[in-house]
N, C-alpha and C positions, 0 to 999 in steps of 0.2 A: 608435239603440239606447241605452237608458238603464237605470238600475236595477241589480239584482243580476247580470243577465247581463253587462252591460258591465264591472262591477267584477270578476267572475270572469275575464273575458277579459283584462283589464288585469293582474290578478294572475298569470295564466298566462304572459303575455309577459314580465313583470318577472322571474318565477322562471326562465323559460327563458333569458333574457338573462344572469342571474346564473350559471346553470350553464355557459353557453358561455364567459363570462369566466373562471370558475374553471378550466375545462378548458384554456383558452389559457394562463393563468398557470402552471398545473402543467406544461404542455408546454414553456413557455419556461424554467422553472426546471430541468426535466430536461435540456433541451438545453444550458443553461449548465453544469450539473454534468458532463455528458458531455464538453463541450469542455474544461473545466478538467482533467478526468482525462486526456484525450488529450494535453494540453500537457505533462503530467508523465511520460508513458509513456517508459520506457527513458532517463530522465534521472537523473543522479547526485543523490541527495538532499543531498549535501554541497556540491558546486560547480556543479551544473546542467549539466555536460557530457553528451554522448551516451554512454550505456553501451555496451559491447561485450560480446557473449556469447562465452565461451570454454568449451571442453570440457576438463574435468579428470577423469580416471578415469571417463568416461562421464556425468558430471554437468555440466549447463549452469550456468555461474557468470557472473554479470554483473560486469564490471570497468570501472573508470573510467580511461581513458588519461591524464586530466589530473591528478587528485589521487591516483591509484593505489588508490582504495578498492575493496573487494571486497564484493559484495552477494549474499546468498543468498535464494532463495525458501523458503517453509516446507518444512522437512525436508531441504533440500539439504546443510546442514552435517553432519547425522547420516548421510546417504547417503555423503558424502565420507569421513567417519570410517570407516564400514564398508568402503568400497572400498579405502582406503589403509591400514587398520589403524593400528598405533601407529608406523609409520615415517613420516618426513617430515611433511608438512602434516597428515596424519591425527592424529598425536600432539598437535600444536599445537591443533587444533580440538577434540580430545577434552578437553584440559585447559581450553580456553575454555568449552566447553559445561558442564563440571563447575563452572565458576566459579573455577578454580584457575590459578595461574601455572605455567608449565612446570617451574620449579624445585621444585615441590611444596610451597612455603610460601605460605600465605595469611594475610593480616591479618584479624583479627576485624572485623566490620562497623563497629565503633566505633573501631578503631585505624587509624592511618595505615599505608600500605604500607611494608613493611620492606625494600624494595628491591633 
């Protein structure tokens, strides 16, 4: 077989091989991303220890037994504030969410903290 037919066949196989290689490369990249994500699941972002899930006022909070960090998923701090109101930790988190210190004094963004 020679001529245009042979050339078209070769082009077909080259194109098909490129598509297969591209699909394999994408699958390998996806698998690597997934493995990386799994290696960080329920790990403390500060020290790398395994996080422990605790229940506080019906809200699941992730805590680190090593560095004592507390980690919230989206909306959990707000849920805790609503559940506990202004008493105890709810008041603390309400102040933090507002970007204020518990004492009610805040420094302007360009001023040092007044402590």
